[in-house]
Structure formats: structure tokens, C-alpha cells
DRENKOLVO-278540 format. One line per 8 residues: number of its first residue (from 1); for each residue x, y, z of N, C-alpha, C. Coordinates in nm, 2 decimals. Example, Ala and Ser with C-alpha at 12.3 -4.5 7.8 and 13.67 -1.06 7.14 Angstrom:
<rs>
1	1.32 -0.57 0.78 1.23 -0.45 0.78 1.32 -0.33 0.78; 1.28 -0.22 0.71 1.37 -0.11 0.71 1.29 0.00 0.79
</rs>
This chain:
<rs>
1	-0.78 0.04 -1.06 -0.70 0.08 -0.94 -0.79 0.08 -0.82; -0.74 0.04 -0.71 -0.81 0.04 -0.58 -0.83 0.18 -0.53; -0.96 0.21 -0.49 -0.99 0.34 -0.43 -0.99 0.33 -0.28; -0.88 0.30 -0.22 -0.87 0.30 -0.07 -0.85 0.44 -0.03; -0.93 0.49 0.07 -0.91 0.63 0.12 -0.77 0.64 0.18; -0.71 0.76 0.15 -0.57 0.78 0.20 -0.56 0.79 0.35; -0.67 0.82 0.42 -0.66 0.83 0.56 -0.70 0.70 0.64; -0.73 0.59 0.56 -0.76 0.47 0.63 -0.64 0.41 0.70
9	-0.66 0.37 0.83 -0.55 0.31 0.90 -0.50 0.18 0.83; -0.36 0.17 0.84 -0.30 0.05 0.78 -0.17 0.03 0.84; -0.11 -0.09 0.81 0.03 -0.12 0.87 0.11 -0.18 0.75; 0.23 -0.12 0.73 0.32 -0.17 0.64 0.42 -0.26 0.70; 0.42 -0.39 0.66 0.50 -0.49 0.72 0.61 -0.53 0.62; 0.71 -0.60 0.67 0.82 -0.64 0.59 0.84 -0.79 0.62; 0.84 -0.88 0.52 0.85 -1.02 0.54 0.98 -1.06 0.60; 1.08 -0.97 0.60 1.21 -1.00 0.67 1.20 -0.98 0.82
17	1.09 -0.92 0.87 1.08 -0.91 1.01 1.12 -0.77 1.07; 1.14 -0.67 0.98 1.17 -0.54 1.03 1.05 -0.48 1.10; 1.07 -0.37 1.18 0.97 -0.31 1.25 0.86 -0.26 1.16; 0.73 -0.29 1.18 0.62 -0.24 1.10 0.60 -0.09 1.11; 0.54 -0.03 1.01 0.50 0.11 1.01 0.35 0.12 1.02; 0.31 0.18 1.13 0.16 0.19 1.15 0.12 0.33 1.13; 0.02 0.35 1.05 -0.02 0.48 1.01 -0.14 0.48 0.92; -0.15 0.57 0.82 -0.25 0.57 0.72 -0.20 0.50 0.60
25	-0.29 0.47 0.51 -0.25 0.42 0.38 -0.14 0.51 0.31; -0.17 0.64 0.32 -0.08 0.74 0.26 0.06 0.72 0.32; 0.07 0.71 0.46 0.20 0.70 0.53 0.27 0.57 0.47; 0.20 0.46 0.47 0.26 0.34 0.42 0.30 0.34 0.28; 0.22 0.40 0.19 0.26 0.41 0.05 0.38 0.51 0.03; 0.39 0.62 0.11 0.50 0.71 0.10 0.63 0.64 0.14; 0.63 0.55 0.25 0.74 0.48 0.29 0.78 0.38 0.19; 0.68 0.30 0.13 0.71 0.20 0.03 0.78 0.27 -0.09
33	0.74 0.39 -0.13 0.79 0.45 -0.25 0.94 0.48 -0.24; 1.00 0.49 -0.12 1.14 0.52 -0.11 1.22 0.39 -0.08; 1.16 0.28 -0.07 1.23 0.15 -0.05 1.31 0.12 -0.17; 1.42 0.04 -0.15 1.50 -0.02 -0.25 1.42 -0.14 -0.31; 1.45 -0.18 -0.43 1.37 -0.29 -0.49 1.36 -0.42 -0.41; 1.47 -0.46 -0.34 1.46 -0.58 -0.25 1.36 -0.56 -0.14; 1.36 -0.44 -0.08 1.27 -0.41 0.03 1.13 -0.41 -0.02; 1.11 -0.35 -0.14 0.97 -0.35 -0.20 0.92 -0.49 -0.22
41	1.00 -0.58 -0.26 0.96 -0.72 -0.28 0.91 -0.78 -0.15; 0.97 -0.74 -0.04 0.94 -0.80 0.09 0.82 -0.73 0.16; 0.77 -0.62 0.11 0.67 -0.54 0.18 0.53 -0.58 0.15; 0.44 -0.57 0.25 0.30 -0.59 0.23 0.23 -0.48 0.32; 0.11 -0.45 0.28 0.03 -0.36 0.37 -0.09 -0.44 0.42; -0.11 -0.43 0.55 -0.22 -0.49 0.62 -0.33 -0.38 0.63; -0.45 -0.41 0.58 -0.56 -0.31 0.59 -0.64 -0.33 0.71; -0.72 -0.22 0.75 -0.81 -0.23 0.86 -0.95 -0.27 0.80
49	-0.97 -0.24 0.67 -1.09 -0.28 0.60 -1.05 -0.35 0.47; -1.11 -0.47 0.45 -1.07 -0.55 0.33 -1.12 -0.48 0.20; -1.05 -0.51 0.09 -1.08 -0.46 -0.04 -1.11 -0.57 -0.14; -1.19 -0.54 -0.24 -1.21 -0.63 -0.35 -1.09 -0.63 -0.44; -1.05 -0.75 -0.48 -0.95 -0.77 -0.58 -1.01 -0.82 -0.71; -0.96 -0.77 -0.82 -1.01 -0.82 -0.95 -0.98 -0.96 -0.97; -1.08 -1.04 -1.01 -1.06 -1.18 -1.03 -1.07 -1.27 -0.91; -1.10 -1.21 -0.79 -1.11 -1.30 -0.67 -1.26 -1.29 -0.62
57	-1.30 -1.39 -0.56 -1.44 -1.40 -0.51 -1.45 -1.33 -0.37; -1.34 -1.33 -0.30 -1.34 -1.27 -0.16 -1.26 -1.15 -0.16; -1.28 -1.06 -0.06 -1.21 -0.94 -0.03 -1.08 -0.98 0.04; -0.98 -0.89 0.04 -0.85 -0.93 0.10 -0.81 -0.82 0.20; -0.73 -0.86 0.30 -0.68 -0.77 0.40 -0.54 -0.73 0.38; -0.47 -0.79 0.27 -0.33 -0.77 0.25 -0.31 -0.72 0.11; -0.23 -0.62 0.09 -0.19 -0.57 -0.04 -0.05 -0.62 -0.07; -0.03 -0.67 -0.19 0.11 -0.71 -0.24 0.18 -0.60 -0.30
65	0.31 -0.62 -0.32 0.40 -0.51 -0.38 0.34 -0.45 -0.51; 0.29 -0.53 -0.60 0.24 -0.47 -0.72 0.12 -0.38 -0.70; 0.04 -0.42 -0.60 -0.08 -0.33 -0.57 -0.04 -0.21 -0.49; 0.07 -0.22 -0.41 0.12 -0.10 -0.34 0.18 0.00 -0.44; 0.25 -0.06 -0.54 0.31 0.02 -0.64 0.20 0.10 -0.72; 0.09 0.03 -0.74 -0.03 0.10 -0.81 -0.07 0.22 -0.72; -0.07 0.21 -0.59 -0.11 0.32 -0.50 -0.01 0.43 -0.51; 0.12 0.39 -0.52 0.23 0.49 -0.54 0.20 0.58 -0.66
73	0.17 0.51 -0.77 0.14 0.58 -0.90 0.01 0.67 -0.88; -0.09 0.62 -0.81 -0.21 0.70 -0.79 -0.17 0.82 -0.71; -0.09 0.81 -0.60 -0.05 0.92 -0.52 0.02 1.02 -0.60; 0.12 0.97 -0.68 0.20 1.06 -0.77 0.11 1.14 -0.87; 0.01 1.07 -0.93 -0.08 1.13 -1.03 -0.16 1.24 -0.96; -0.21 1.21 -0.84 -0.30 1.30 -0.77 -0.22 1.43 -0.73; -0.09 1.41 -0.69 -0.01 1.52 -0.65 0.03 1.61 -0.77; 0.05 1.54 -0.88 0.08 1.62 -1.01 -0.04 1.70 -1.05
81	-0.16 1.65 -1.03 -0.28 1.72 -1.07 -0.31 1.84 -0.99; -0.25 1.84 -0.87 -0.27 1.96 -0.78 -0.18 2.07 -0.82; -0.08 2.05 -0.90 0.01 2.15 -0.93 -0.02 2.22 -1.06
</rs>
């Protein structure tokens, strides 16, 4: 699982051309979590610092829906551990 800091600036974009959400990774992941399945398929997060992806030689600036879903799971797990 990617260990991107929750306070890192990022932008949640929609391939359908809806208005982007500019904020932190946490903001983007929270918005993504409430999207309907079709909207999730169209969403991507643009990073301000590239991350390493398993199986790739280069780092990436864009997170795909499956990677964002992984961050949703991480956020949920972290919030459960606080309770």
C-alpha cells in the first residue's frame, strides 16, 4: 500500500470533465469514497510528488481508481484503529 502523507496537496479529477477537487490527499480520498461506482471509474488523483508503483520502473504522478480505493481502505483502517 502506498504511504502518501495525508496532508500532501493533490487534485481529484474526473475524466468526464467535472470540476476538479483541489486539496489534500485526504480531501480527495474522502470525496472519492462517496462517489457512485461510475464516478469512481472516471476519477483520478494528480499528485504534487510522484510515487513508486509496484512493477514499474518510473514513479507516477497519477493514481488510478484501484489505487485510490486502496487509500480509502487505509483511511478507514486508520480511523477504526483510533476508536
